[in-house]
C-alpha positions in Angstrom: -0.8 150.9 194.5 -1.7 147.9 192.4 -3.6 148.8 189.2 -5.8 146.2 187.5 -7.5 147.4 184.3 -11.0 146.1 183.5 -11.8 145.8 179.8 -14.9 148.1 179.5 -16.2 147.5 176.0 -19.3 145.4 176.9 -20.4 143.2 179.7 -20.2 143.3 183.5 -17.0 145.4 183.9 -18.5 147.7 186.5 -19.0 144.8 188.9 -15.3 143.8 188.6 -14.3 147.4 189.2 -16.4 147.6 192.4 -14.8 144.4 193.8 -11.3 145.6 193.0 -11.9 149.0 194.5 -13.3 147.4 197.7 -10.0 145.6 197.9 -8.1 148.8 197.7 -6.9 148.4 194.1 -7.0 151.0 191.3 -9.3 149.7 188.6 -9.4 151.9 185.5 -11.8 151.1 182.6 -9.9 150.0 179.5 -11.4 151.1 176.2 -8.4 152.2 174.0 -4.8 151.0 173.6 -3.5 154.0 175.5 -5.5 152.9 178.6 -3.2 149.8 178.8 -0.2 151.8 180.1 0.8 151.4 183.7 -1.3 148.3 184.4 -0.2 145.4 186.7 -2.9 143.1 185.3 -6.2 143.1 183.3 -9.6 141.5 183.7 -11.6 140.6 180.6 -15.2 140.4 181.9 -18.2 138.3 181.0 -20.6 139.6 178.4 -21.2 138.5 174.8 -17.9 137.2 173.4 -18.6 138.0 169.7 -19.6 141.5 170.6 -16.5 142.0 172.7 -14.2 140.8 169.9 -15.9 143.1 167.4 -15.5 146.1 169.8 -11.8 145.1 170.5 -11.2 145.3 166.7 -12.9 148.7 166.3 -11.2 150.2 169.3 -7.8 148.8 168.1 -7.3 146.7 171.2 -7.2 143.2 169.7 -3.5 143.2 168.6 -2.2 145.0 171.8 -4.1 142.5 173.9 -2.7 139.6 171.9 0.8 141.0 172.4 0.3 141.4 176.2 -1.0 137.8 176.4 2.0 136.4 174.4 4.4 138.5 176.6 3.1 136.8 179.8 1.1 139.7 181.1 -1.4 138.8 183.9 -4.8 138.4 182.3 -8.0 137.0 183.9 -11.0 136.1 181.7 -14.4 135.4 183.3 -17.1 133.7 181.3 -16.9 135.4 177.8 -13.4 136.5 178.9 -12.4 132.8 179.2 -13.7 132.3 175.7 -11.5 135.1 174.4 -8.4 133.7 176.2 -8.7 130.2 174.7 -6.5 128.9 172.0 -9.2 126.5 170.8 -13.0 126.9 170.5 -15.8 124.6 169.5 -17.3 125.2 166.0 -19.3 128.3 167.2 -16.4 130.7 167.0 -12.8 131.6 166.1 -10.2 132.1 168.9 -9.5 135.8 169.7 -6.4 136.1 171.9 -5.2 132.5 171.5 -3.4 132.8 174.8 -4.3 129.9 177.1 -3.9 126.3 176.1 -7.5 125.3 176.6 -10.4 124.3 174.4 -13.7 126.0 175.3 -17.3 125.2 174.4 -19.5 128.3 174.4 -22.9 128.3 176.0 -22.3 124.8 177.3 -25.3 124.7 179.6 -27.9 126.3 177.2 -29.7 129.5 177.2 -30.0 132.3 179.8 -32.9 130.5 181.5 -30.5 127.6 182.1 -28.2 129.7 184.3 -27.4 128.3 187.7 -25.2 128.4 190.8 -23.0 125.7 192.2 -20.7 125.2 195.2 -17.2 124.4 193.9 -14.3 122.9 195.8 -11.3 125.2 195.0 -8.2 124.0 196.8 -6.3 127.2 195.9 -8.9 129.3 197.8 -9.4 126.9 200.8 -12.6 126.5 202.6 -15.6 127.0 202.5 -16.7 125.9 199.0 -16.9 128.7 196.4 -20.5 129.6 195.4 -20.2 130.2 191.6 -22.7 131.9 189.3 -23.0 130.4 185.8 -24.8 132.5 183.2 -24.8 131.1 179.6 -21.5 129.7 180.7 -18.8 128.1 178.7 -16.8 125.0 179.8 -13.3 123.9 179.4 -13.3 120.7 177.2 -9.6 120.2 176.9 -6.5 121.4 178.6 -2.8 121.6 177.6 0.0 120.2 179.7 0.9 123.6 181.2 -2.6 124.3 182.4 -3.6 123.7 186.0 -7.3 123.1 186.7 -8.4 125.1 189.8 -12.1 124.0 190.0 -14.4 121.4 188.5 -18.2 120.9 188.6 -19.3 117.8 190.6 -19.4 115.8 187.3 -15.6 116.6 186.8 -16.0 119.3 184.1 -13.2 122.0 184.5 -14.6 125.5 185.0 -11.6 127.4 186.3 -7.9 127.1 185.3 -4.6 128.8 185.4 -1.6 128.8 183.1 1.3 130.9 184.2 -0.1 134.4 184.6 -3.3 133.6 182.9 -6.5 132.8 184.8 -9.8 131.7 183.4 -13.2 131.1 185.1 -16.4 130.0 183.3 -18.4 131.7 186.0 -18.8 135.2 187.3 -16.9 135.9 190.6 -17.8 139.5 190.4 -21.5 138.7 191.0 -21.0 137.2 194.5 -20.0 138.7 197.8 -17.0 136.3 197.9 -13.9 138.1 196.7 -11.5 135.2 197.0 -11.0 134.8 193.2 -10.2 138.5 192.9 -7.8 138.1 195.8 -6.2 135.0 194.2 -5.6 136.9 191.0 -3.9 139.8 192.9 -1.8 137.3 194.9 -0.6 135.6 191.7 0.5 139.0 190.4 2.2 139.9 193.6 4.1 136.6 193.7 5.4 137.0 190.1 6.6 140.6 190.3 
């Protein structure tokens, strides 16, 4: 059975677990370095990125996660998780895992009240368009040459990308009934085993 850990320090980790379990995947909550053993991949959920980094430090997960990222381990960051994966941030923060060759701007759309949903064309997922939920969402401002953009807003702004075994989405796939992004992450892991 495939085992995808969900970083469970803060944020919407339960929702990711529920989607994975519906798909027949073991989804343990990751809170300590010992919890990383035996995983096939890891999801870093949305939440508050500064708080998640602080908790990663106090639980001694920051360095093990940096090592996993540098070793090519499958990681998927959603919203705050995308911020943590980025090599470059705007002037509001310091990169945490420095894994994915993207530059990210935090809270790019404003405050909580400015949250929205949008239909995205995601060729990797096929039709119909993907209904994405953006909550205090970041955006990708710049991408490196090895990064593939998977989805853009209608104005062309990148909001989902992949680099090797790393996946980043500025939105919250766990908050919709559409499980295609979770399936996509699982398929990418299965293809690279």
